[in-house]
C-alpha positions as CSV (number, residue, x, y, z in Angstrom):
1,M,100.8,191.6,33.8
2,A,97.1,192.5,34.2
3,P,94.8,189.6,32.5
4,T,93.0,189.5,29.0
5,M,90.0,189.0,27.7
6,N,92.2,185.6,26.3
7,S,94.5,184.8,28.7
8,E,94.0,182.2,31.6
9,I,93.8,183.8,35.2
10,E,96.9,182.5,37.4
11,I,96.6,184.0,40.2
12,S,93.1,184.5,42.7
13,V,93.1,187.6,45.0
14,I,89.9,188.1,47.7
15,V,89.5,190.7,49.6
16,P,86.5,190.3,51.8
17,I,85.2,193.4,53.1
18,S,83.5,192.7,56.8
19,E,83.8,194.4,59.4
20,R,86.9,196.9,58.5
21,L,88.0,199.0,55.5
22,N,90.3,201.6,55.1
23,D,90.5,203.4,51.6
24,V,89.0,201.0,49.0
25,E,90.5,202.2,45.8
26,K,94.0,203.3,47.7
27,L,94.1,199.9,49.0
28,Y,93.0,197.9,45.5
29,F,96.6,199.8,43.8
30,E,98.7,199.2,46.7
31,Y,97.1,195.3,46.3
32,K,97.7,195.5,42.7
33,K,101.1,197.1,41.9
34,S,102.5,194.0,44.5
35,V,100.8,191.5,42.8
36,E,101.6,192.7,38.8
37,E,105.2,192.6,40.3
38,I,104.6,188.9,40.3
39,G,104.3,188.5,36.5
40,R,101.6,186.5,36.2
41,S,97.9,187.2,35.1
42,F,95.6,187.5,38.1
43,E,92.0,188.8,38.9
44,F,90.5,190.8,42.2
45,I,87.3,189.6,44.2
46,Y,85.9,191.4,46.6
47,V,82.9,190.0,48.8
48,I,80.4,192.4,50.5
49,D,79.6,191.1,53.7
50,G,76.7,193.1,54.7
51,P,75.8,197.0,53.9
52,F,79.2,198.8,52.2
53,P,77.6,201.3,49.6
54,D,80.8,203.2,49.8
55,A,82.6,200.3,49.5
56,V,80.4,199.1,46.2
57,A,80.8,202.9,44.9
58,S,84.3,202.8,44.6
59,L,84.6,199.4,43.3
60,G,82.7,199.8,40.6
61,K,84.4,203.5,39.5
62,L,87.2,200.5,39.0
63,Q,85.4,198.2,37.2
64,D,83.9,201.0,34.9
65,A,87.9,202.2,34.6
66,G,88.7,198.4,33.4
67,E,90.0,197.0,36.4
68,P,90.0,193.2,37.1
69,I,87.7,193.2,39.1
70,T,84.3,190.9,40.3
71,V,82.5,192.0,43.1
72,I,80.1,189.7,44.7
73,Q,78.2,191.3,47.5
74,F,76.0,189.7,49.9
75,A,72.6,190.4,51.0
76,R,72.9,190.7,54.8
77,W,76.1,189.8,57.2
78,F,77.6,186.3,57.1
79,G,81.0,186.9,58.7
80,E,84.5,186.9,57.1
81,A,84.5,182.5,56.4
82,T,81.6,182.7,54.5
83,A,82.6,185.7,52.6
84,L,85.9,184.0,52.0
85,T,84.5,180.7,50.6
86,A,82.4,182.0,48.3
87,G,85.5,184.3,47.0
88,F,86.9,180.8,47.0
89,E,84.2,179.3,45.1
90,S,84.3,182.3,42.4
91,A,88.0,181.9,42.0
92,K,90.3,180.6,38.6
93,G,93.6,180.5,39.5
94,N,95.7,177.7,40.9
95,T,97.5,180.5,43.1
96,I,94.9,182.2,46.0
97,I,96.0,185.3,47.6
98,T,93.5,186.7,51.1
99,L,94.0,190.3,51.7
100,P,92.8,192.1,54.6
101,A,90.6,195.7,53.7
102,Y,92.4,197.1,55.1
103,Y,96.3,197.5,56.4
104,Q,98.0,195.3,58.2
105,V,101.2,194.3,56.1
106,E,103.4,196.5,53.9
107,S,102.3,195.2,50.3
108,V,105.7,194.5,48.6
109,V,105.5,191.0,50.3
110,I,102.6,189.5,48.5
111,P,105.4,188.7,46.1
112,D,107.1,186.3,48.8
113,L,105.0,184.5,49.9
114,V,103.9,183.5,46.4
115,R,107.2,182.3,46.2
116,A,107.0,180.5,49.3
117,L,104.5,178.2,47.8
118,S,107.7,176.4,45.4
119,H,107.7,174.4,48.6
120,A,104.8,174.5,50.6
121,E,100.6,174.8,50.1
122,V,100.4,177.7,52.4
123,A,102.2,180.6,53.1
124,I,101.6,182.9,56.0
125,A,102.1,186.4,56.8
126,V,103.5,187.2,60.3
127,R,103.8,190.2,61.3
128,L,106.7,192.3,63.0
129,R,104.5,194.0,65.6
130,H,106.7,196.7,66.5
131,K,104.1,199.5,66.3
132,D,101.3,197.4,68.7
133,S,100.9,198.2,72.2
134,R,102.4,196.4,74.8
135,L,98.6,195.3,75.6
136,K,97.3,194.1,72.3
137,R,100.9,191.9,71.3
138,L,99.9,190.1,74.7
139,Q,96.7,189.9,73.5
140,G,97.9,188.5,70.9
141,K,100.3,186.3,72.0
142,I,97.8,184.6,73.9
143,F,95.5,183.7,71.4
144,N,98.2,182.4,69.6
145,W,99.3,179.8,72.4
146,L,96.1,178.9,73.3
147,A,96.1,177.7,69.5
148,S,98.8,176.1,69.4
149,R,98.0,174.3,72.5
150,V,94.7,172.7,71.9
151,S,96.1,171.9,68.3
152,S,99.2,171.1,68.4
153,Q,100.1,173.2,65.8
154,N,102.3,176.3,66.7
155,F,101.4,179.5,64.6
156,R,102.5,182.7,65.8
157,D,100.3,185.7,63.9
158,L,96.6,183.1,63.2
159,G,95.0,186.9,63.5
160,C,97.2,188.1,60.1
161,S,94.7,187.5,56.6
162,V,97.6,188.0,54.5
163,R,98.1,184.3,52.5
164,A,99.3,182.2,50.0
165,L,97.2,179.4,49.0
166,R,97.2,176.6,46.5
167,R,93.9,175.7,45.1
168,V,94.1,171.9,46.5
169,V,93.9,173.6,50.2
170,I,90.7,175.8,49.4
171,E,89.0,172.0,47.8
172,E,89.6,170.3,51.3
173,V,89.6,172.7,53.9
174,N,86.2,173.9,55.1
175,I,86.2,176.5,57.2
176,Y,82.8,178.3,58.5
177,G,81.7,181.0,61.2
178,D,85.3,182.3,62.4
179,Q,87.1,179.3,61.5
180,H,88.7,181.5,58.8
181,R,91.7,182.5,61.6
182,F,92.6,178.9,62.1
183,L,92.7,177.9,57.7
184,P,96.5,177.3,58.9
185,I,95.6,175.0,61.1
186,L,93.7,173.2,59.6
187,A,95.4,172.6,56.1
188,A,98.3,171.3,58.2
189,Q,95.9,169.1,60.7
190,L,95.4,167.5,56.4
191,G,98.8,166.9,55.8
192,F,99.5,170.7,54.1
193,R,103.1,172.2,54.0
194,V,102.2,175.7,56.2
195,V,104.7,178.5,55.8
196,E,105.4,181.6,58.0
197,L,107.4,184.7,56.5
198,E,108.1,187.0,59.0
199,V,107.1,191.0,57.3
200,P,107.5,194.5,58.1
201,Q,103.5,195.7,59.6
202,H,101.9,198.7,58.4
203,S,102.8,201.7,59.7
204,R,98.8,202.2,59.6
205,D,97.7,198.9,61.0
206,I,96.1,200.4,64.3
207,G,93.3,198.6,65.5
208,R,91.0,198.1,68.7
209,V,92.9,196.9,71.9
210,F,90.0,196.3,73.8
211,F,86.9,194.6,72.5
212,S,83.7,193.1,74.1
213,P,83.9,190.7,76.2
214,G,81.3,189.1,74.0
215,V,84.0,189.4,71.2
216,Y,86.2,187.4,73.9
217,I,84.0,184.5,74.9
218,R,83.8,183.7,71.0
219,R,87.6,183.8,70.6
220,I,87.6,181.0,73.4
221,L,84.8,179.0,71.9
222,D,86.2,178.9,68.4
223,I,89.6,177.4,70.6
224,A,87.3,175.2,71.7
225,T,85.7,174.5,68.5
226,V,89.3,174.2,66.9
227,F,90.1,171.4,69.6
228,F,87.2,168.9,68.5
229,L,88.2,169.8,64.9
230,T,91.4,169.0,65.1
231,K,91.4,166.5,67.9
232,F,88.4,163.8,67.8
233,T,86.4,164.7,64.9
234,K,87.7,161.3,63.3
235,K,87.5,159.6,66.4
236,P,84.3,161.2,68.9
237,L,84.7,158.0,71.4
238,R,88.0,159.2,72.2
239,F,86.7,162.4,74.0
240,F,83.4,161.4,74.7
241,G,84.3,158.0,75.8
242,L,86.9,159.4,78.4
243,V,84.9,162.0,80.0
244,G,82.1,160.0,80.1
245,S,83.8,156.8,82.0
246,A,85.4,159.6,83.9
247,I,82.1,160.9,85.6
248,T,80.9,157.5,85.4
249,A,83.6,156.4,87.7
250,A,83.1,159.6,89.3
251,G,79.2,158.9,90.3
252,G,79.8,155.6,90.8
253,T,82.2,156.4,93.4
254,V,80.2,158.3,95.3
255,V,77.2,155.7,95.1
256,L,78.9,152.5,96.4
257,Y,80.2,154.4,99.2
258,L,76.8,155.6,100.4
259,V,75.4,151.9,99.8
260,G,78.8,150.3,102.0
261,Q,77.7,153.2,104.7
262,R,74.2,151.7,105.0
263,L,75.5,148.2,104.4
264,I,78.2,148.3,107.0
265,L,77.3,150.7,108.7
266,N,73.9,150.6,109.0
267,V,73.9,154.0,107.6
268,P,70.7,155.8,106.0
269,L,69.7,156.5,102.4
270,A,66.8,159.3,102.9
271,D,67.7,162.8,102.8
272,R,71.0,162.2,101.0
273,P,71.6,165.0,98.7
274,A,75.2,162.9,98.2
275,L,73.0,160.0,96.5
276,V,71.0,161.9,94.6
277,L,74.4,163.6,92.8
278,G,76.6,160.2,92.3
279,S,73.2,158.5,90.1
280,L,72.9,162.1,88.6
281,L,76.6,161.9,87.4
282,V,76.5,157.8,86.2
283,V,73.3,158.5,84.1
284,L,75.3,161.8,82.5
285,G,78.6,159.6,82.3
286,V,76.5,157.0,80.2
287,Q,75.2,159.8,78.1
288,L,78.2,161.1,77.3
289,F,79.4,157.6,76.7
290,A,76.5,157.3,74.2
291,I,77.2,160.2,72.1
292,G,80.8,158.8,71.3
293,L,79.3,155.8,70.5
294,I,77.1,157.5,67.9
295,G,79.2,159.5,66.2
296,E,81.6,156.8,66.0
297,L,78.5,154.5,64.0
298,I,78.4,157.8,62.0
299,I,82.1,158.2,61.3
300,F,82.3,153.7,60.1
301,T,79.4,154.8,58.6
302,H,80.3,157.5,56.5
303,A,83.3,156.7,56.5
304,R,84.5,155.8,52.7
305,H,83.8,158.8,52.0
306,I,85.9,160.5,54.6
307,K,89.4,161.9,53.7
308,E,92.4,161.4,55.9
309,Y,95.2,162.4,54.5
310,Q,96.5,164.3,51.5
311,I,99.1,162.7,49.0
312,E,102.3,164.6,48.2
313,Q,103.6,162.0,44.6
314,T,103.2,158.7,43.6
315,V,106.7,156.7,42.0
316,N,105.5,154.3,40.2
317,M,108.5,151.5,39.8
318,E,108.5,150.3,36.0
319,T,109.3,146.8,35.2
320,T,111.4,146.2,32.8
321,E,111.9,142.6,30.9
322,N,115.3,142.7,32.4
323,D,113.4,142.7,36.0
324,L,110.8,140.4,34.9
325,S,114.1,137.5,33.6
326,N,116.2,138.3,37.0
C-alpha cells in the first residue's frame, strides 16, 4: 500500500545514485511492486550523488505523477556512503531498505529481506552469482575473504547493496568514505544480529571485470580501515604498542650488538650504517608506542560518551510482598 498524507511511514527505501545506474523509471516500478507486497506504508528516497540530469528528470516525472518519492541532490560527488547517510537522515520509517540504482538481484526478494528482520537487525542479500565470469567471482571471493579475515566476521557478498535494516542500526553505525560496503561488519561489531539470504542474481547484473589499479588500492585501504575500526578503535595501544615494541626491540638489538662489538672486540662504530638504522628503529618504535598512549588518553577522556554495547532486552524481576516476607 502506498502512503497517504496522513499515514505514518513504516518502510523507507533508499536508492543512492552515485556511479552506476540503469533505467530509473523501470527499476523504480520493479522495486515498488515488490515493496507493495509487504503490505506496509512506504516512501522512496533517491539521493543523487553528482550530476545525473537524466535521472533527476525521470524522478521529477515520477513525482509529478504522484509517486511517493523524495529526491536529495548533492552539489557534487561525495561518495555512496555519504549518499546513504543523507538518505538515512531523511528516512521516516522504522524499517530501512537500501537498494542499488542498477540491477543486482531480482526485486521479488525484497519482502523476504524485510521478513528476516523479525529475528535480526540487519538482513543482507547474497547473490547466487551464476551470471558472473569466473574471474569476477574470484575477485569477489578474494575481497570477501580478506574482509572476513581482518574483521572476524564471515560475510559472503559485501558488494551487494540490497539490504534491510532496523532504524536502530542506522542510529548507531556511522559510515563514511567507502565504508557502505562494510556496514554489515560494523553492525555486527556493535552486537547487532546480521543474517544473510541467498537470492537469485539479476540477469542484467553485468558489471566491469577489470578496474583501474587505483580502485584495487582503495579497496585494500578500505579493508585496512575496517581492520583498525573493528580491532583497535577502543584499544589503540594494543596495536601501536605491539608494533612499537617490536620495532624498538629490533632496533635495540642492533644497537646493543654494535655496542657489544665496540666494547668487547674493539670494533669502531664510525662508518657503521647499521648503528644509524638501529637508532632510527628505536626512535620510530618509541614514537609508535607514544601514539598508542595518546590514543588511550583520548579514549579515556571520552569514555563516558562511547557506547560499546547493544542491549537486546531488559528483564525486570518484580518483587512481591510474599517475596519480601520470605
